C-alpha positions as CSV (number, residue, x, y, z in Angstrom):
1,X,-44.2,-45.6,33.8
2,X,-41.3,-45.9,31.4
3,X,-40.5,-48.7,29.0
4,X,-37.5,-49.6,31.1
5,X,-39.7,-50.4,34.0
6,X,-42.1,-52.4,31.9
7,X,-39.7,-54.6,30.0
8,X,-37.1,-55.3,32.7
9,X,-34.5,-55.4,30.0
10,X,-33.1,-51.9,30.5
11,X,-34.1,-50.4,27.2
12,X,-35.7,-47.0,26.4
13,X,-38.1,-46.5,23.5
14,X,-38.1,-43.2,21.6
15,X,-40.9,-42.3,19.2
16,X,-40.3,-39.9,16.4
17,X,-42.1,-38.1,13.6
18,X,-40.0,-36.9,10.6
19,X,-41.6,-34.5,8.2
20,X,-40.2,-33.3,4.8
21,X,-41.8,-30.4,3.0
22,X,-40.7,-28.7,-0.2
23,X,-43.2,-25.8,-0.7
24,X,-45.5,-26.3,-3.7
25,X,-43.9,-29.6,-4.6
26,X,-44.1,-32.4,-2.0
27,X,-44.8,-33.1,1.7
28,X,-44.2,-36.4,3.4
29,X,-44.1,-37.7,7.0
30,X,-42.6,-40.8,8.5
31,X,-43.1,-42.2,12.1
32,X,-41.3,-44.8,14.0
33,X,-39.8,-45.9,17.2
34,X,-36.3,-46.7,18.3
35,X,-35.3,-48.9,21.2
36,X,-31.9,-48.4,22.7
37,X,-30.1,-49.9,25.7
38,X,-28.7,-47.6,28.5
39,X,-25.2,-46.5,27.8
40,X,-25.6,-46.7,24.0
41,X,-23.9,-43.8,22.3
42,X,-25.6,-41.7,19.6
43,X,-23.1,-42.8,16.9
44,X,-23.8,-46.5,17.8
45,X,-27.5,-46.0,17.2
46,X,-27.0,-44.5,13.7
47,X,-24.2,-46.8,12.5
């Protein structure tokens, strides 16, 4: 069942994992979620 069906508000939730690795120096990971409404353009999400 999608988030849109659960919430009734017409939103989608996307989960992400971002990993940065510089060999022999550093490694880090971030996780999160992003909720967007249908019809939202990619540029609108990042602005």
